[in-house]
N, C-alpha and C positions, 0 to 999 in steps of 0.2 A: 504494500500500500504506500503510495508516494506521500511525501510531506505536503500537507494542505496549507495554503496561505490565503490571506485576505489582503488585497491591495487597496490602500486608501490614498487618493491623490485627487486634487481638483482639476488636473489636466487630463482630459479624455484621451488625447494622443499618447501621453506617457503611459496611462493605464493599459492601453491596448498593446503598446510596444513591450512593456514589462510582462504582460500576460504571455505573449508569444515567446519571449526569451525564456522565461522561467519554465513554461510548459515544455519547450524544446529541451531544456536541461533536466527534465524528469520530475519537476514539481507539479502539483495540481493547484491551479488557481481556483479556489472554491467560490470566490466572489470578489466584487470590486465596489468601492463606495467613494463618494466625493465630499461627504460632509460627516461631521461628528455623529449626528443622529443616525445617518445611514450606516456608518461603520459600527456603531453600538448595536443596532438592530441585526446586522449581518453577523457580527461576532457572536451574538447570543444564539442566533438561529443556526449558523453553519459550524460553529465550534472549530475554527481552524487551529492548526498547530502553531502558526506564526502569523503575525499581522505586521505588514510593512506600512508605515505611516509617514507620509510627507510632513515635514515640519511646518511648511506653509500651506495651509488649506484655505486659500482665499482670505476671507475675513476671520477664519477660525484658526486654532493653533493645534498642531500635531502634539505638542507637549501636553496640552490640556486633554486631548484624546488619550494619550498614554496614561495620564493620571486617572482618568475615568475608567479605563479598561482595568488598571491595577486595582482600583477600589471595587469595581464590579467583581473582580476575581476573588475578593475577600468577603463579599456579601453572599447572600443566598443563591444567586444565579451566577455561578462561576463561569467566566469566559475561558480561563485556563490556557491562554495562549501567550507566548513570548511576543514582545513588541520590539521591532527594529525600526528606528527612526531613519528616514531617508531624506536627502535634499540635494539639489543641484549646487548649493553653496558648500563651501569648505567646512569641515568639522570644526576648525578653529574659530569660525564665526559663532559657534554655539557651545563651546567647550563647557562652560559652567552650567548652562541649562541642561545639556545632555547628562552631565555628571549628577545633577540633582533629580533627574527624571527616573521613573521606574523602568525605563526601557532597557532591554538586554544589550543594546549597543546602537551604533550609528553606521550607516553605509552610504557613501556618496552615490548618487544615481548613476554616475559614469562607471561605477564598479559593480553594479547590480549583477549578481549571478547566484546560482544555487551554491556554488563553492564558497563564496564570501558569506552568505547567510550561514552556512555550516560553520565557518570559522568563528563567527560571532556567537553562535549557540554553543560551540565547543568551549570557547573562552568562558562563558557564563557557567557552564557545567563544571569546568575545572576550578573556577573561583568559588563554587558552592553558593552562589548568590541566591538568597531567598526570593520567592515570588516568581520564579521562572520554572513552573511545574513541569513543563513538557520537554525541556531541553534534551534530556537523555533519550526519551522515546522518539522525539522528532528527529534528532540527529541520526538515529539508527535507520530512519526511513529515507534519508537522502540518497540519491543515486551513488552507488559504489560504497555504501556504508551498511550493507545488510548485516544484521545480527551483531552489530558493534555497539548498540546502545548500552549504557551503563545505568544500573539502578541507582536512584538517589536515596541517600539515607535521611 
């Protein structure tokens, strides 16, 4: 079963290009959203393994969405997905905000790939970061990673 992801970006052309790229690399794009409300609905309904969230969602904030998803995961209706923030801007433009966010990591849009997503999830798993429930099982479902998921204690 491939790693399932939800893409969240306010740019329709990027959503489609990212979907094609990630599916070609063996991931399953379970859904796409362009607003916080749409992303929360889809995250709850689709229960993806990882959610890729653009930092700039038009008038909305990807950082706010990451916080809402983390809070949702601690409430009664768990989303249970790792969040990876994405942007066309450099990571250095957001260093402090990324560090303060509950996201598993940051990925420049220009480096988007299943391999880079795997690296971020692996880093979180090794660091034993709380709140990233699916990292071990999700990583095991990436192409070329069969039966390599590690149980979290």
